[in-house]
Structure formats: C-alpha cells, structure tokens
N, C-alpha and C positions, 0 to 999 in steps of 0.2 A: 143108570143111578138109583133111580123112582123105582123098578122093577126088584131092586136087591133089598128095597128100605133103607136106604143109603140118603140121607138129607145133608151133607157138608160136603162139598170137595176144599179140600185143603192144597190151594194150587202155591207151591213152592216157586215163586214167579225170579224171584233174583237170589242167585250161588256168587261162588268163589269162579267161575269159567265163564260167567255169562251175565248181564244187565242187560234183558229183552224189550224190557217195559219203557217206552217212549213217556218221561217224567217233565208234565210243564213247568214245572218248576224250575229245576234243571235238566235241562234236553241233553245233554253233554252226558250224564251217567247212560244212557242209551247206547253211546262209544263203545262198552265194554260189552255190548251183544255178540256173539261168533259170527254174527256177518252184518252188515245192512239190509241184505236181504231177511236176517231172521229174527225180528220183530216185534212188538205186539205195539200199535197205535193205542190213545187212553178209548177214544170209538172200538176199537178190538177188543178194551178189557170189558167195557160196557155193553159189549153186542152179547159176548161171555155170559155176564153177571143178569143180564133180562132173561137170556135164553135158559138158566138155571134157575133161575127164580119163576120162570113159568111151569118149570117142573116142579116148583117144592124145594130147592136144592139150593142152599145157601152156598157163599163164596167164599171161603177163610183166607186171604191175601196173606202171604208168607216174605220177609224180605229178612236177610240173614243178618244180622248185625249184634255185636262189632266184628263176627268172624266171619270167614267164608264171603270176606268180602272185597277181593284183591278186584274184582272186574271193575269196581266201582272209580277207581283212581287212574283210568284209563282215561274218562274224561274230564277227570278234577283230579289230581295228581297230588295236592295239597290233601287230602283226606288219608294220604297213606303216611304213616310216621316219617317216612325214607324212603328214598329209590330203592334201596335194598330191602326195606322190611314193607311189605306189600301188604300186611296183613299181619294185625286186626287193622279195621279201623283206627285213626288215631284221636282218641278220646279227648287228651289234651288239647284239640282244637275246636273252639268254638262253630268254627266254618261246621263239621261234622255234625253238630247238633244241628244247626239248623237247614243241612240235607236231608237231614232225616225231617226235620218237621217239617220241609217243605213234603217229602214222600209220604208222610201221614195226611199232611191237611189235603193234597190230590188224590190221596186212596180215600180221603175221605166221601168224596164226592162223587167215587165209582161205585164203590164197595161198601155195600148195605148193611152188613154185617157186621154185628156189634162188639166184634171181635176183629183184630188185626194179627199177628206173630211173628213175634221180632225175634226166632230164633234163639242167639244166648248160649248154644254151645261151643265147644273146644274152641274157647279164645287162649290162644296163648301169648300169658303175657309177658312170657320170658323174654320175647322180640324186642320189648320197648327201652330193655338193657342198653340195647346199640344205638339208640335215639337219645339225639344229643339234649333235647328238651327236657 
C-alpha cells in the first residue's frame, strides 16, 4: 500500500455471512464466523494494526449495521427481530445497542484510527412489518 501511496486500509471485518473477529465483550458473536478456524483474535487485529502503523497505514475498521448483520444472531439470536427475520438487527431491542456499544468499546482499544465505519446501507425496513414488537 505504501508504494502505491495508499495510507488507509478499509477493513470490512463483519458482514452478513460471517462475524470473524472475536469480541471480548460479546464472545459469542464470533460463533457467526464461517468456521471456528477462520477467526481473528483481538491479538491478531492488534498485530495487523501495528504492522500497518509501522508502514504509515491507518486501519479503518467496519462493522455493517443494522443491515448485513445476519451473522450476529448466530451467537445472540435476540439480536434478530425474529427467527424468520434475521436481518436487519432488531433496533427496537436495547440489547442490540449494548452489543454495538461493546463492539465499539473493544474496537477503541485496538483500532487507533480516528474513524470507524458503521455501514448503514441497504437496510430493508419492510421486514419489520412481520415482527410482533
């Protein structure tokens, strides 16, 4: 990246299909990884950030919320609006915001760049019609 004069690595860590980063505050989130062996530990993330920093590259971490978050409910099903509606995240549930807050708190200890990307695109709100809450 440095040789190409690029100084920000936008790391789209979490998406619909997989939650591959272990989050200390909510360890079951990584149950949504593709497989047990395809996960990053917090130490892995720290090493990636340190490696990038030594080369003048900032790491911009992204979790995509509230859409693209079907993988979150594998470990915490209450994050889903219902068993038949697995995305977007249930924004009517206080637990959803506690989990996001925990993720951001853990991120702040690892990712030193002044920005975090929260996605926010492609949220299908019509699915909330099927939820009884």
